[in-house]
N, CA, C and O atoms as a printed pandas DataFrame, in Angstrom:
     atom_number atom_name residue_name chain_id  residue_number  x_coord  y_coord  z_coord
0              1         N          MET        A               1   17.973  -13.070   -9.691
1              2        CA          MET        A               1   16.745  -12.297   -9.641
2              3         C          MET        A               1   15.522  -13.172  -10.124
3              4         O          MET        A               1   15.564  -14.110  -10.920
4              5         N          ASP        A               2   14.527  -12.705   -9.526
5              6        CA          ASP        A               2   13.368  -13.656   -9.600
6              7         C          ASP        A               2   12.328  -12.802  -10.656
7              8         O          ASP        A               2   12.615  -11.746  -11.220
8              9         N          ASN        A               3   11.091  -13.523  -10.764
9             10        CA          ASN        A               3   10.095  -12.949  -11.492
10            11         C          ASN        A               3    9.549  -11.528  -10.900
11            12         O          ASN        A               3    9.253  -10.523  -11.547
12            13         N          PHE        A               4    9.502  -11.714   -9.583
13            14        CA          PHE        A               4    8.879  -10.240   -8.830
14            15         C          PHE        A               4    9.772   -9.198   -9.092
15            16         O          PHE        A               4    9.309   -8.108   -9.429
16            17         N          GLN        A               5   11.261   -9.396   -8.967
17            18        CA          GLN        A               5   12.097   -8.303   -9.178
18            19         C          GLN        A               5   12.196   -7.970  -10.547
19            20         O          GLN        A               5   12.503   -6.796  -10.751
20            21         N          THR        A               6   12.014   -8.703  -11.571
21            22        CA          THR        A               6   11.944   -8.617  -13.022
22            23         C          THR        A               6   10.838   -7.757  -13.205
23            24         O          THR        A               6   10.926   -6.666  -13.768
24            25         N          LEU        A               7    9.854   -8.206  -12.762
25            26        CA          LEU        A               7    8.468   -7.227  -13.082
26            27         C          LEU        A               7    8.542   -6.002  -12.585
27            28         O          LEU        A               7    7.996   -5.029  -13.107
28            29         N          ALA        A               8    9.301   -5.969  -11.425
29            30        CA          ALA        A               8    9.396   -4.542  -10.662
30            31         C          ALA        A               8   10.303   -3.488  -11.564
31            32         O          ALA        A               8    9.998   -2.307  -11.728
32            33         N          ALA        A               9   11.562   -4.181  -12.158
33            34        CA          ALA        A               9   12.291   -3.356  -12.991
34            35         C          ALA        A               9   11.755   -2.893  -14.197
35            36         O          ALA        A               9   11.768   -1.715  -14.557
36            37         N          LEU        A              10   11.169   -4.061  -14.965
37            38        CA          LEU        A              10   10.717   -3.683  -16.100
38            39         C          LEU        A              10    9.450   -2.739  -16.091
39            40         O          LEU        A              10    9.218   -2.087  -17.109
40            41         N          SER        A              11    8.694   -2.644  -15.093
41            42        CA          SER        A              11    7.609   -2.037  -14.860
42            43         C          SER        A              11    8.028   -0.378  -14.740
43            44         O          SER        A              11    7.468    0.564  -15.302
44            45         N          ALA        A              12    9.261   -0.345  -13.771
45            46        CA          ALA        A              12    9.511    0.738  -13.646
46            47         C          ALA        A              12   10.021    1.456  -14.877
47            48         O          ALA        A              12    9.743    2.639  -15.072
48            49         N          LEU        A              13   10.789    0.726  -15.734
49            50        CA          LEU        A              13   11.293    1.357  -17.032
50            51         C          LEU        A              13   10.241    1.465  -18.020
51            52         O          LEU        A              13   10.436    2.082  -19.067
52            53         N          ALA        A              14    9.103    0.888  -17.746
53            54        CA          ALA        A              14    8.028    1.069  -18.936
54            55         C          ALA        A              14    7.374    2.410  -18.718
55            56         O          ALA        A              14    6.149    2.527  -18.751
56            57         N          GLN        A              15    8.099    3.311  -18.518
57            58        CA          GLN        A              15    7.344    4.895  -18.445
58            59         C          GLN        A              15    8.493    5.667  -19.036
59            60         O          GLN        A              15    9.671    5.395  -18.804
60            61         N          ASP        A              16    8.028    6.778  -19.918
61            62        CA          ASP        A              16    8.870    7.564  -20.667
62            63         C          ASP        A              16    9.816    8.222  -19.934
63            64         O          ASP        A              16   11.012    8.206  -20.226
64            65         N          THR        A              17    9.273    8.897  -18.843
65            66        CA          THR        A              17   10.562    9.763  -17.980
66            67         C          THR        A              17   11.246    8.902  -17.173
67            68         O          THR        A              17   12.414    9.251  -17.002
68            69         N          ARG        A              18   10.933    7.928  -16.636
69            70        CA          ARG        A              18   11.805    6.955  -15.909
70            71         C          ARG        A              18   12.876    6.297  -16.758
71            72         O          ARG        A              18   14.037    6.200  -16.360
72            73         N          LEU        A              19   12.447    5.824  -17.991
73            74        CA          LEU        A              19   13.386    5.255  -18.774
74            75         C          LEU        A              19   14.435    6.341  -19.204
75            76         O          LEU        A              19   15.601    5.997  -19.398
76            77         N          ASP        A              20   13.991    7.819  -19.377
77            78        CA          ASP        A              20   15.116    8.913  -19.938
78            79         C          ASP        A              20   15.867    8.990  -18.569
79            80         O          ASP        A              20   17.092    8.971  -18.689
80            81         N          VAL        A              21   15.341    9.082  -17.171
81            82        CA          VAL        A              21   16.304    9.064  -16.014
82            83         C          VAL        A              21   17.309    8.056  -16.057
83            84         O          VAL        A              21   18.504    8.313  -15.911
84            85         N          PHE        A              22   16.884    6.990  -16.241
85            86        CA          PHE        A              22   17.840    5.465  -16.166
86            87         C          PHE        A              22   18.848    5.847  -17.236
87            88         O          PHE        A              22   20.038    5.844  -16.923
88            89         N          ARG        A              23   18.528    6.136  -18.323
89            90        CA          ARG        A              23   19.414    6.306  -19.401
90            91         C          ARG        A              23   20.401    7.292  -19.227
91            92         O          ARG        A              23   21.594    7.132  -19.486
92            93         N          LEU        A              24   19.832    8.415  -18.738
93            94        CA          LEU        A              24   20.882    9.835  -18.375
94            95         C          LEU        A              24   21.831    9.356  -17.306
95            96         O          LEU        A              24   23.003    9.725  -17.221
96            97         N          LEU        A              25   21.177    8.427  -16.424
97            98        CA          LEU        A              25   22.181    8.054  -15.134
98            99         C          LEU        A              25   23.324    7.006  -15.689
99           100         O          LEU        A              25   24.455    7.028  -15.202
100          101         N          VAL        A              26   23.019    6.230  -16.575
101          102        CA          VAL        A              26   23.766    5.418  -17.229
102          103         C          VAL        A              26   24.968    6.041  -17.855
103          104         O          VAL        A              26   26.118    5.629  -17.700
104          105         N          LYS        A              27   24.557    7.217  -18.679
105          106        CA          LYS        A              27   25.559    7.985  -19.389
106          107         C          LYS        A              27   26.508    8.775  -18.450
107          108         O          LYS        A              27   27.654    9.066  -18.795
108          109         N          ALA        A              28   25.976    9.112  -17.238
109          110        CA          ALA        A              28   26.710    9.824  -16.263
110          111         C          ALA        A              28   27.928    8.990  -15.559
111          112         O          ALA        A              28   28.972    9.413  -15.061
112          113         N          GLY        A              29   27.464    7.747  -15.683
113          114        CA          GLY        A              29   28.573    6.747  -15.342
114          115         C          GLY        A              29   28.585    6.903  -13.732
115          116         O          GLY        A              29   27.654    7.369  -13.075
116          117         N          PRO        A              30   29.777    6.439  -13.233
117          118        CA          PRO        A              30   29.928    6.516  -11.564
118          119         C          PRO        A              30   29.861    7.883  -10.840
119          120         O          PRO        A              30   29.654    8.064   -9.640
120          121         N          GLU        A              31   30.044    8.665  -11.653
121          122        CA          GLU        A              31   29.773   10.149  -10.792
122          123         C          GLU        A              31   28.400   10.384  -10.414
123          124         O          GLU        A              31   28.113   10.990   -9.382
124          125         N          GLY        A              32   27.359    9.824  -11.389
125          126        CA          GLY        A              32   25.998   10.154  -11.041
126          127         C          GLY        A              32   25.574   11.573  -11.387
127          128         O          GLY        A              32   26.391   12.365  -11.857
128          129         N          LEU        A              33   24.412   11.878  -11.178
129          130        CA          LEU        A              33   23.912   13.386  -11.236
130          131         C          LEU        A              33   22.989   13.732  -10.004
131          132         O          LEU        A              33   22.208   12.960   -9.447
132          133         N          ALA        A              34   23.221   14.949   -9.718
133          134        CA          ALA        A              34   22.368   15.450   -8.613
134          135         C          ALA        A              34   20.903   15.668   -9.255
135          136         O          ALA        A              34   20.708   15.870  -10.454
136          137         N          ALA        A              35   19.974   15.599   -8.330
137          138        CA          ALA        A              35   18.457   15.476   -8.642
138          139         C          ALA        A              35   18.261   16.839   -9.585
139          140         O          ALA        A              35   17.666   16.827  -10.663
140          141         N          GLY        A              36   18.781   17.837   -9.071
141          142        CA          GLY        A              36   18.565   19.230   -9.908
142          143         C          GLY        A              36   19.226   19.022  -11.416
143          144         O          GLY        A              36   18.688   19.544  -12.392
144          145         N          GLU        A              37   20.310   18.304  -11.526
145          146        CA          GLU        A              37   20.681   18.157  -12.740
146          147         C          GLU        A              37   19.941   17.462  -13.807
147          148         O          GLU        A              37   19.778   17.740  -14.995
148          149         N          ILE        A              38   19.558   16.543  -13.117
149          150        CA          ILE        A              38   18.420   15.379  -13.758
150          151         C          ILE        A              38   17.333   16.114  -14.285
151          152         O          ILE        A              38   16.867   15.910  -15.405
152          153         N          ALA        A              39   16.900   17.015  -13.444
153          154        CA          ALA        A              39   15.488   17.826  -13.655
154          155         C          ALA        A              39   15.892   18.611  -14.766
155          156         O          ALA        A              39   15.306   18.437  -15.834
156          157         N          THR        A              40   16.760   19.407  -14.683
157          158        CA          THR        A              40   17.254   20.415  -15.788
158          159         C          THR        A              40   17.644   19.772  -17.256
159          160         O          THR        A              40   17.465   20.233  -18.383
160          161         N          ALA        A              41   18.164   18.700  -16.881
161          162        CA          ALA        A              41   18.575   17.864  -18.456
162          163         C          ALA        A              41   17.462   17.291  -19.119
163          164         O          ALA        A              41   17.390   17.074  -20.328
164          165         N          LEU        A              42   16.478   17.025  -18.148
165          166        CA          LEU        A              42   15.231   16.407  -18.949
166          167         C          LEU        A              42   14.072   17.421  -18.942
167          168         O          LEU        A              42   12.980   17.112  -19.419
168          169         N          ASP        A              43   14.265   18.419  -18.497
169          170        CA          ASP        A              43   13.187   19.331  -18.311
170          171         C          ASP        A              43   11.865   18.856  -17.704
171          172         O          ASP        A              43   10.787   18.763  -18.293
172          173         N          VAL        A              44   12.138   18.563  -16.395
173          174        CA          VAL        A              44   11.124   17.833  -15.695
174          175         C          VAL        A              44   10.883   18.457  -14.273
175          176         O          VAL        A              44   11.867   18.713  -13.579
176          177         N          ARG        A              45    9.720   18.689  -13.851
177          178        CA          ARG        A              45    9.646   19.378  -12.569
178          179         C          ARG        A              45   10.078   18.568  -11.534
179          180         O          ARG        A              45    9.892   17.352  -11.507
180          181         N          PRO        A              46   10.755   19.325  -10.523
181          182        CA          PRO        A              46   11.033   18.392   -9.406
182          183         C          PRO        A              46   10.149   17.211   -8.745
183          184         O          PRO        A              46   10.468   16.025   -8.664
184          185         N          ASN        A              47    9.080   17.764   -8.338
185          186        CA          ASN        A              47    8.098   16.949   -7.719
186          187         C          ASN        A              47    7.936   15.715   -8.471
187          188         O          ASN        A              47    7.887   14.638   -7.877
188          189         N          THR        A              48    7.841   15.803   -9.857
189          190        CA          THR        A              48    7.427   14.741  -10.787
190          191         C          THR        A              48    8.741   13.758  -10.779
191          192         O          THR        A              48    8.645   12.531  -10.800
192          193         N          LEU        A              49    9.871   14.410  -10.750
193          194        CA          LEU        A              49   11.133   13.808  -10.877
194          195         C          LEU        A              49   11.379   12.846   -9.781
195          196         O          LEU        A              49   11.738   11.671   -9.870
196          197         N          SER        A              50   11.086   13.655   -8.583
197          198        CA          SER        A              50   11.211   12.829   -7.389
198          199         C          SER        A              50   10.371   11.478   -7.309
199          200         O          SER        A              50   10.782   10.408   -6.860
200          201         N          ASN        A              51    9.209   11.726   -7.794
201          202        CA          ASN        A              51    8.187   10.446   -7.532
202          203         C          ASN        A              51    9.013    9.488   -8.568
203          204         O          ASN        A              51    9.351    8.420   -8.058
204          205         N          ASN        A              52    9.353    9.654   -9.767
205          206        CA          ASN        A              52   10.009    8.874  -10.703
206          207         C          ASN        A              52   11.246    8.195   -9.983
207          208         O          ASN        A              52   11.398    6.973   -9.960
208          209         N          LEU        A              53   12.104    9.086   -9.404
209          210        CA          LEU        A              53   13.256    8.541   -8.894
210          211         C          LEU        A              53   13.044    7.476   -7.722
211          212         O          LEU        A              53   13.792    6.499   -7.675
212          213         N          ASN        A              54   12.078    7.646   -6.817
213          214        CA          ASN        A              54   11.227    6.892   -6.042
214          215         C          ASN        A              54   11.098    5.674   -6.559
215          216         O          ASN        A              54   11.676    4.750   -5.986
216          217         N          ILE        A              55   10.345    5.423   -7.703
217          218        CA          ILE        A              55    9.928    4.060   -8.211
218          219         C          ILE        A              55   11.234    3.421   -8.959
219          220         O          ILE        A              55   11.355    2.196   -8.969
220          221         N          LEU        A              56   12.074    4.138   -9.498
221          222        CA          LEU        A              56   13.403    3.471   -9.745
222          223         C          LEU        A              56   14.104    2.934   -8.591
223          224         O          LEU        A              56   14.638    1.825   -8.579
224          225         N          SER        A              57   14.086    3.685   -7.703
225          226        CA          SER        A              57   14.989    3.253   -6.541
226          227         C          SER        A              57   14.246    1.959   -5.711
227          228         O          SER        A              57   14.935    1.192   -5.038
228          229         N          ALA        A              58   12.842    1.807   -5.825
229          230        CA          ALA        A              58   12.190    0.869   -5.058
230          231         C          ALA        A              58   12.337   -0.466   -6.028
231          232         O          ALA        A              58   12.125   -1.600   -5.596
232          233         N          ALA        A              59   12.724   -0.189   -7.383
233          234        CA          ALA        A              59   12.871   -1.251   -8.332
234          235         C          ALA        A              59   14.386   -1.663   -8.238
235          236         O          ALA        A              59   14.758   -2.664   -8.850
236          237         N          GLY        A              60   15.107   -1.061   -7.628
237          238        CA          GLY        A              60   16.529   -1.226   -7.414
238          239         C          GLY        A              60   17.611   -0.916   -8.388
239          240         O          GLY        A              60   18.779   -1.299   -8.313
240          241         N          LEU        A              61   17.013   -0.092   -9.412
241          242        CA          LEU        A              61   17.386    0.538  -10.621
242          243         C          LEU        A              61   18.504    1.695  -10.368
243          244         O          LEU        A              61   19.541    1.849  -11.013
244          245         N          VAL        A              62   18.031    2.477   -9.259
245          246        CA          VAL        A              62   19.164    3.842   -9.220
246          247         C          VAL        A              62   19.298    3.544   -7.378
247          248         O          VAL        A              62   18.596    2.844   -6.649
248          249         N          ARG        A              63   20.359    4.301   -7.105
249          250        CA          ARG        A              63   20.587    4.448   -5.665
250          251         C          ARG        A              63   21.041    5.845   -5.339
251          252         O          ARG        A              63   21.542    6.434   -6.297
252          253         N          SER        A              64   20.985    6.462   -4.286
253          254        CA          SER        A              64   21.129    7.871   -4.115
254          255         C          SER        A              64   22.325    8.093   -2.830
255          256         O          SER        A              64   22.594    7.215   -2.011
256          257         N          ALA        A              65   22.792    9.101   -2.858
257          258        CA          ALA        A              65   23.699    9.536   -1.799
258          259         C          ALA        A              65   23.660   11.009   -1.425
259          260         O          ALA        A              65   23.884   11.946   -2.192
260          261         N          ARG        A              66   23.364   11.075   -0.219
261          262        CA          ARG        A              66   23.194   12.611    0.065
262          263         C          ARG        A              66   24.590   13.408    0.224
263          264         O          ARG        A              66   25.595   12.945    0.764
264          265         N          GLU        A              67   24.471   14.631   -0.319
265          266        CA          GLU        A              67   25.766   15.554   -0.571
266          267         C          GLU        A              67   25.305   16.716    0.026
267          268         O          GLU        A              67   24.710   17.456   -0.757
268          269         N          GLY        A              68   25.397   17.124    1.213
269          270        CA          GLY        A              68   24.928   18.417    1.947
270          271         C          GLY        A              68   23.485   18.534    1.721
271          272         O          GLY        A              68   22.777   17.753    2.357
272          273         N          ARG        A              69   22.964   19.308    0.988
273          274        CA          ARG        A              69   21.584   19.644    0.834
274          275         C          ARG        A              69   21.079   19.091   -0.524
275          276         O          ARG        A              69   19.896   19.223   -0.838
276          277         N          SER        A              70   21.963   18.480   -1.318
277          278        CA          SER        A              70   21.610   17.740   -2.646
278          279         C          SER        A              70   21.788   16.221   -2.316
279          280         O          SER        A              70   22.513   15.724   -1.454
280          281         N          ILE        A              71   20.903   15.561   -3.261
281          282        CA          ILE        A              71   20.858   14.125   -3.333
282          283         C          ILE        A              71   21.628   13.726   -4.834
283          284         O          ILE        A              71   21.359   14.309   -5.885
284          285         N          ARG        A              72   22.397   12.879   -4.741
285          286        CA          ARG        A              72   23.091   12.348   -6.058
286          287         C          ARG        A              72   22.604   11.198   -6.334
287          288         O          ARG        A              72   22.479   10.400   -5.405
288          289         N          TYR        A              73   22.207   10.820   -7.667
289          290        CA          TYR        A              73   21.527    9.469   -8.084
290          291         C          TYR        A              73   22.563    8.857   -8.792
291          292         O          TYR        A              73   23.414    9.529   -9.375
292          293         N          PHE        A              74   22.561    7.511   -8.790
293          294        CA          PHE        A              74   23.544    6.680   -9.569
294          295         C          PHE        A              74   22.768    5.532  -10.245
295          296         O          PHE        A              74   21.816    5.050   -9.631
296          297         N          ALA        A              75   23.074    5.095  -11.368
297          298        CA          ALA        A              75   22.333    3.832  -12.081
298          299         C          ALA        A              75   23.137    2.734  -11.413
299          300         O          ALA        A              75   24.363    2.709  -11.306
300          301         N          ARG        A              76   22.155    1.706  -10.919
301          302        CA          ARG        A              76   22.662    0.653  -10.321
302          303         C          ARG        A              76   22.765   -0.577  -11.453
303          304         O          ARG        A              76   21.906   -1.428  -11.686
304          305         N          MET        A              77   23.978   -0.425  -12.042
305          306        CA          MET        A              77   24.287   -1.261  -13.083
306          307         C          MET        A              77   24.327   -3.008  -12.519
307          308         O          MET        A              77   23.923   -3.890  -13.277
308          309         N          GLU        A              78   24.706   -3.238  -11.525
309          310        CA          GLU        A              78   24.453   -4.582  -11.079
310          311         C          GLU        A              78   22.975   -5.225  -11.258
311          312         O          GLU        A              78   22.690   -6.372  -11.601
312          313         N          THR        A              79   22.067   -4.080  -10.906
313          314        CA          THR        A              79   20.728   -4.575  -11.133
314          315         C          THR        A              79   20.258   -4.860  -12.860
315          316         O          THR        A              79   19.586   -5.798  -13.288
316          317         N          MET        A              80   20.799   -3.833  -13.555
317          318        CA          MET        A              80   20.520   -4.165  -14.937
318          319         C          MET        A              80   21.084   -5.571  -15.355
319          320         O          MET        A              80   20.367   -6.416  -15.890
320          321         N          ARG        A              81   22.375   -5.762  -15.086
321          322        CA          ARG        A              81   23.066   -7.027  -15.439
322          323         C          ARG        A              81   22.351   -7.949  -14.935
323          324         O          ARG        A              81   22.193   -8.952  -15.631
324          325         N          ALA        A              82   21.834   -7.908  -13.858
325          326        CA          ALA        A              82   21.016   -9.256  -13.245
326          327         C          ALA        A              82   19.796   -9.360  -13.992
327          328         O          ALA        A              82   19.294  -10.467  -14.181
328          329         N          LEU        A              83   19.200   -8.165  -14.495
329          330        CA          LEU        A              83   17.832   -8.304  -15.162
330          331         C          LEU        A              83   18.239   -8.963  -16.546
331          332         O          LEU        A              83   17.743  -10.029  -16.909
332          333         N          LEU        A              84   19.045   -8.359  -17.194
333          334        CA          LEU        A              84   19.591   -8.818  -18.536
334          335         C          LEU        A              84   19.971  -10.437  -18.601
335          336         O          LEU        A              84   19.640  -11.200  -19.509
336          337         N          ALA        A              85   20.663  -10.739  -17.545
337          338        CA          ALA        A              85   21.124  -12.064  -17.255
338          339         C          ALA        A              85   19.707  -12.911  -17.130
339          340         O          ALA        A              85   19.565  -13.885  -17.869
340          341         N          PHE        A              86   18.817  -12.605  -16.342
341          342        CA          PHE        A              86   17.582  -13.409  -16.061
342          343         C          PHE        A              86   16.906  -13.536  -17.209
343          344         O          PHE        A              86   16.350  -14.604  -17.467
344          345         N          LEU        A              87   16.849  -12.418  -18.107
345          346        CA          LEU        A              87   16.103  -12.458  -19.459
346          347         C          LEU        A              87   16.586  -13.464  -20.478
347          348         O          LEU        A              87   15.973  -14.273  -21.174
348          349         N          LEU        A              88   18.080  -13.125  -20.338
349          350        CA          LEU        A              88   18.708  -14.214  -21.350
350          351         C          LEU        A              88   18.924  -15.780  -20.914
351          352         O          LEU        A              88   19.322  -16.638  -21.702
352          353         N          GLU        A              89   18.622  -16.006  -19.627
353          354        CA          GLU        A              89   19.262  -17.089  -19.015
354          355         C          GLU        A              89   18.771  -18.548  -19.838
355          356         O          GLU        A              89   19.472  -19.559  -19.783
356          357         N          ASP        A              90   17.665  -18.507  -20.488
357          358        CA          ASP        A              90   17.351  -19.803  -21.044
358          359         C          ASP        A              90   17.161  -19.481  -22.467
359          360         O          ASP        A              90   16.321  -20.118  -23.103
360          361         N          CYS        A              91   17.953  -18.429  -23.107
361          362        CA          CYS        A              91   17.819  -18.237  -24.563
362          363         C          CYS        A              91   18.560  -19.405  -25.412
363          364         O          CYS        A              91   19.303  -20.240  -24.897
364          365         N          CYS        A              92   18.239  -19.332  -26.805
365          366        CA          CYS        A              92   18.758  -20.323  -27.592
366          367         C          CYS        A              92   18.547  -21.687  -27.339
367          368         O          CYS        A              92   19.381  -22.591  -27.406
368          369         N          GLY        A              93   17.116  -21.771  -26.981
369          370        CA          GLY        A              93   16.981  -23.311  -26.543
370          371         C          GLY        A              93   17.532  -24.040  -25.568
371          372         O          GLY        A              93   17.716  -25.256  -25.626
372          373         N          GLY        A              94   17.862  -23.184  -24.478
373          374        CA          GLY        A              94   18.464  -23.655  -23.304
374          375         C          GLY        A              94   19.994  -23.446  -23.444
375          376         O          GLY        A              94   20.663  -23.591  -22.421
376          377         N          ARG        A              95   20.603  -23.130  -24.570
377          378        CA          ARG        A              95   22.126  -23.227  -24.994
378          379         C          ARG        A              95   22.636  -21.731  -24.386
379          380         O          ARG        A              95   23.006  -20.859  -25.173
380          381         N          SER        A              96   22.629  -21.528  -23.097
381          382        CA          SER        A              96   22.830  -20.236  -22.887
382          383         C          SER        A              96   24.381  -19.926  -23.193
383          384         O          SER        A              96   24.647  -18.724  -23.203
384          385         N          GLU        A              97   25.346  -20.722  -23.420
385          386        CA          GLU        A              97   26.620  -20.123  -23.855
386          387         C          GLU        A              97   26.420  -19.458  -25.279
387          388         O          GLU        A              97   27.335  -18.732  -25.670
388          389         N          LEU        A              98   25.474  -19.609  -25.975
389          390        CA          LEU        A              98   25.292  -18.829  -27.363
390          391         C          LEU        A              98   24.926  -17.293  -26.914
391          392         O          LEU        A              98   25.203  -16.322  -27.619
392          393         N          CYS        A              99   24.301  -17.210  -25.714
393          394        CA          CYS        A              99   24.046  -15.834  -25.159
394          395         C          CYS        A              99   25.196  -15.143  -24.350
395          396         O          CYS        A              99   25.161  -13.969  -23.982
396          397         N          GLN        A             100   26.277  -16.070  -24.110
397          398        CA          GLN        A             100   27.361  -15.621  -23.418
398          399         C          GLN        A             100   28.059  -14.327  -23.620
399          400         O          GLN        A             100   28.389  -13.538  -22.735
400          401         N          PRO        A             101   28.258  -14.201  -25.018
401          402        CA          PRO        A             101   28.946  -12.815  -25.550
402          403         C          PRO        A             101   28.204  -11.701  -25.161
403          404         O          PRO        A             101   28.721  -10.601  -24.966
404          405         N          VAL        A             102   26.929  -11.954  -25.032
405          406        CA          VAL        A             102   26.108  -10.330  -24.777
406          407         C          VAL        A             102   26.221  -10.226  -23.351
407          408         O          VAL        A             102   26.414   -9.109  -22.871
408          409         N          LEU        A             103   26.120  -11.331  -22.529
409          410        CA          LEU        A             103   26.408  -11.034  -21.005
410          411         C          LEU        A             103   27.706  -10.443  -20.671
411          412         O          LEU        A             103   27.919   -9.602  -19.797
412          413         N          ASP        A             104   28.726  -11.099  -21.641
413          414        CA          ASP        A             104   30.236  -10.612  -21.218
414          415         C          ASP        A             104   30.215   -9.060  -21.602
415          416         O          ASP        A             104   30.828   -8.234  -20.925
416          417         N          GLN        A             105   29.567   -8.763  -22.588
417          418        CA          GLN        A             105   29.648   -7.388  -23.142
418          419         C          GLN        A             105   29.067   -6.278  -22.072
419          420         O          GLN        A             105   29.564   -5.158  -21.949
420          421         N          ILE        A             106   27.959   -6.748  -21.330
421          422        CA          ILE        A             106   27.426   -6.149  -20.408
422          423         C          ILE        A             106   27.902   -6.232  -19.010
423          424         O          ILE        A             106   27.414   -5.557  -18.104
424          425         N          ALA        A             107   28.807   -7.026  -18.868
425          426        CA          ALA        A             107   29.441   -7.414  -17.599
426          427         C          ALA        A             107   30.693   -6.198  -17.124
427          428         O          ALA        A             107   31.492   -6.379  -16.205
428          429         N          CYS        A             108   30.639   -5.220  -17.808
429          430        CA          CYS        A             108   31.766   -4.155  -17.426
430          431         C          CYS        A             108   31.395   -3.575  -16.167
431          432         O          CYS        A             108   30.240   -3.560  -15.742
432          433         N          GLU        A             109   32.577   -3.012  -15.470
433          434        CA          GLU        A             109   32.078   -2.388  -14.187
434          435         C          GLU        A             109   31.901   -0.813  -14.681
435          436         O          GLU        A             109   32.933   -0.144  -14.627
436          437         N          CYS        A             110   30.910   -0.268  -15.073
437          438        CA          CYS        A             110   30.737    0.963  -15.371
438          439         C          CYS        A             110   30.284    1.908  -14.294
439          440         O          CYS        A             110   30.109    3.099  -14.552
């Protein structure tokens, strides 16, 4: 991950609804959620949700899959792991091994 990708991801998450959407998708796990389920759970209008999902998708934080007439969304945990690894890369005065337990903890295949 580079500075541009990091800024895109952080910018996408720096908005209340988008952060809520991402966290909801993380909780949903590998099954993800249909767009309608997300809108209902967060009490967000479909057109507002669509815009926010597009921003999260452009930042690489969510992916989608069409299921008939519905679209199911999933958190891209690999992007979040890469973001956190990038942010912690030079932690602790360049002694990245001190941050390794944190990186190991988030390395699960959720």
